[in-house]
C-alpha positions in Angstrom: 145.3 148.4 139.9 141.7 148.5 138.6 139.6 145.8 140.1 136.9 144.0 138.1 134.9 143.4 141.3 134.2 145.6 144.3 136.7 144.3 146.7 137.2 144.3 150.5 140.2 143.1 152.5 139.2 142.0 156.0 141.6 141.8 158.9 140.6 140.9 162.4 142.8 142.1 165.2 143.6 141.5 168.9 146.7 143.1 170.4 148.2 144.0 167.1 149.3 147.5 167.9 152.8 146.9 166.5 151.5 145.5 163.2 148.3 147.2 162.2 149.7 150.4 160.7 152.6 148.5 159.0 150.2 146.0 157.4 148.0 148.8 156.3 150.9 150.6 154.7 152.1 147.5 152.9 148.6 146.8 151.5 148.4 150.4 150.3 151.7 150.1 148.4 150.0 147.5 146.2 147.9 150.3 144.7 144.7 148.3 144.7 141.2 149.7 144.2 140.1 147.9 147.4 138.8 148.9 150.8 140.1 147.6 154.1 138.0 146.5 157.1 139.5 145.9 160.5 137.6 144.2 163.3 139.1 144.7 166.7 138.0 142.8 169.8 138.7 145.6 172.3 142.5 145.1 172.3 143.9 146.2 175.6 147.2 147.3 173.9 145.5 150.1 172.0 145.1 148.5 168.6 141.6 150.0 168.2 142.9 153.5 168.6 145.5 153.1 165.9 142.8 151.7 163.6 140.7 154.7 164.2 143.6 157.0 163.4 144.0 155.2 160.0 140.3 155.5 159.3 140.5 159.3 159.7 143.4 159.5 157.3 142.0 157.1 154.7 138.4 156.9 153.6 138.9 153.4 152.2 139.5 152.0 155.6 136.7 151.0 158.0 136.6 149.7 161.5 134.4 147.4 163.6 134.9 147.6 167.4 133.6 144.8 169.5 133.2 144.8 173.3 135.7 142.0 174.0 137.5 138.9 172.7 134.5 137.0 171.2 136.3 134.5 169.0 138.0 134.6 165.7 135.2 132.7 164.0 132.6 135.3 165.1 134.9 138.1 164.0 135.0 136.6 160.5 131.2 136.2 160.3 130.8 139.8 161.4 133.2 140.9 158.7 131.6 138.8 156.1 128.1 140.1 156.9 129.5 143.7 156.8 130.9 143.0 153.3 127.6 141.7 152.0 125.7 144.6 153.5 128.0 147.1 151.7 127.7 145.3 148.4 131.2 143.9 148.0 131.5 141.2 145.4 134.7 139.6 146.6 136.3 139.5 150.1 139.9 138.7 151.0 140.5 137.6 154.6 143.9 137.6 156.3 145.7 137.8 159.6 147.4 140.9 160.9 150.6 139.3 162.2 152.3 139.0 158.8 152.1 135.2 158.7 149.9 136.2 155.7 152.0 138.4 153.4 150.2 141.2 151.6 152.4 140.2 148.6 149.9 137.4 147.8 146.8 139.7 147.6 147.4 140.4 143.9 147.6 136.6 143.3 144.3 136.1 144.9 142.8 138.8 142.7 144.3 137.2 139.5 142.8 133.9 140.4 139.3 135.3 141.4 137.7 133.8 138.2 139.0 130.3 138.9 136.7 129.5 141.8 134.1 130.6 144.3 136.7 130.3 147.1 140.4 130.7 146.6 142.8 129.5 149.3 146.4 130.3 150.0 147.7 126.8 150.7 150.6 126.0 153.0 150.9 122.5 151.8 151.4 122.6 148.0 155.0 123.7 148.5 156.8 121.2 150.7 159.1 123.6 152.5 156.5 126.4 153.0 156.6 126.0 156.8 160.3 125.2 157.2 160.9 128.3 159.3 158.2 127.6 161.8 158.9 126.1 165.3 158.0 122.5 166.1 154.9 123.4 168.1 153.2 125.5 165.4 154.3 123.1 162.6 153.0 120.0 164.6 149.5 121.6 165.3 149.2 122.8 161.7 150.1 119.5 160.1 147.9 117.6 162.6 144.9 119.8 161.7 145.6 119.3 158.0 145.9 115.5 158.3 142.6 115.2 160.3 140.5 117.4 158.1 141.7 115.3 155.1 141.0 112.0 156.7 137.8 112.7 158.6 136.2 115.3 156.4 137.7 114.2 153.0 138.9 117.8 152.3 142.1 117.9 150.3 142.5 121.6 151.0 144.4 123.8 153.5 141.2 124.0 155.6 142.5 125.5 158.8 144.0 128.7 157.3 142.3 132.1 157.1 144.1 133.5 154.0 141.2 133.2 151.5 139.3 135.0 148.8 135.5 134.6 148.8 133.4 135.4 145.7 130.5 136.9 147.6 128.6 137.4 144.4 128.5 133.6 144.0 128.1 132.5 147.6 124.7 132.8 149.4 125.3 134.8 152.6 123.3 132.3 154.7 126.0 129.6 154.2 128.4 131.5 156.5 125.8 131.3 159.3 125.7 127.5 159.3 129.0 126.9 161.1 128.6 126.6 164.9 132.2 127.3 165.9 133.1 130.7 167.4 136.9 130.0 167.3 139.5 128.6 165.0 137.3 125.7 164.0 135.3 128.1 162.0 137.8 127.9 159.2 137.6 124.2 158.5 133.9 124.1 159.4 133.0 126.9 157.0 135.1 125.4 154.2 133.5 122.0 154.7 130.1 123.5 154.4 131.1 125.5 151.3 132.4 122.3 149.7 129.3 120.2 150.6 127.1 122.9 149.1 128.8 122.7 145.7 131.0 125.8 145.8 134.2 125.6 143.7 137.3 125.7 145.8 140.8 126.4 144.3 144.2 126.7 145.9 147.6 128.2 145.1 150.9 127.9 147.0 152.0 130.4 149.6 155.1 130.5 151.8 154.7 131.3 155.5 157.7 132.8 157.2 158.6 132.3 160.9 156.3 134.6 162.9 158.0 138.0 162.7 155.6 140.0 164.9 153.8 138.9 168.0 153.1 135.3 169.1 150.8 132.6 168.0 147.3 133.0 169.5 146.5 129.3 169.2 146.8 127.7 172.6 146.7 124.0 173.5 143.2 124.6 174.9 142.2 126.0 171.5 143.7 123.1 169.7 141.9 120.6 171.9 138.6 122.4 171.4 139.2 122.4 167.6 139.8 118.6 167.8 136.6 118.0 169.7 134.7 120.1 167.2 136.2 118.2 164.3 135.1 114.9 165.8 131.6 116.3 166.3 131.5 117.4 162.7 132.6 113.9 161.6 129.7 112.3 163.6 127.3 114.8 162.1 128.5 114.0 158.6 127.8 110.3 159.3 124.3 110.7 160.8 122.9 114.2 160.2 124.7 115.4 157.1 121.7 117.6 156.1 122.6 120.0 158.9 125.4 121.3 156.7 123.2 121.9 153.7 122.1 125.5 153.1 118.4 125.4 152.1 118.4 128.8 150.3 120.3 127.6 147.3 119.0 128.8 143.9 118.1 126.5 141.1 121.4 127.2 139.4 123.4 125.9 142.4 123.9 122.2 143.1 124.7 120.3 146.3 127.3 117.6 146.3 126.0 114.2 147.4 
């Protein structure tokens, strides 16, 4: 499949040794003219070694190795910065545990002209989470409810399955979020929304977790809730902190 834009698929990993080669092979079966970047946080299960083996076999696959588990948010910023530095025009981000099916990658590419950010939404289709257990479903729906009520975002703001049109988004916007963890996803999307970037969604179905276990702990959920409340207060009293000052004259900021 010939791509109209130079495209990178970014996948952060931590203890994904059973998944990483399988997801690589499924993406390659799509026959896309796209590169793949893995960012591994020094997984103790050997994930990084498998990634290096894939890189040797395939010149379209690249790796970032970090010194430890530094947070999913910082992993995404690292991958986004790498994509800008290498001149990619669009970036697709996804998880490695198959909760994000490679099947939807082509749909992201088809919709790339529709907005600056394209989100695979879990909430457009009512039964998209029916196979999930109660714990995961509760946390996910709670996060969605709170980001809608407090931040006025109608989108699936807590998910990582996205396409960014890097040729339309200033790189500095991705350095405004403060979160190093899962809060990065709703914080970055909120900042993108406030700065006038166009956000579109399409429906995805998420199966029950087939590989591995959820990495979201109760502590992580609590920290995300605190961060959301801090963002709400900032919106009320210091909204300017979310505005990127490097916007061009062609870009507008939502009031």
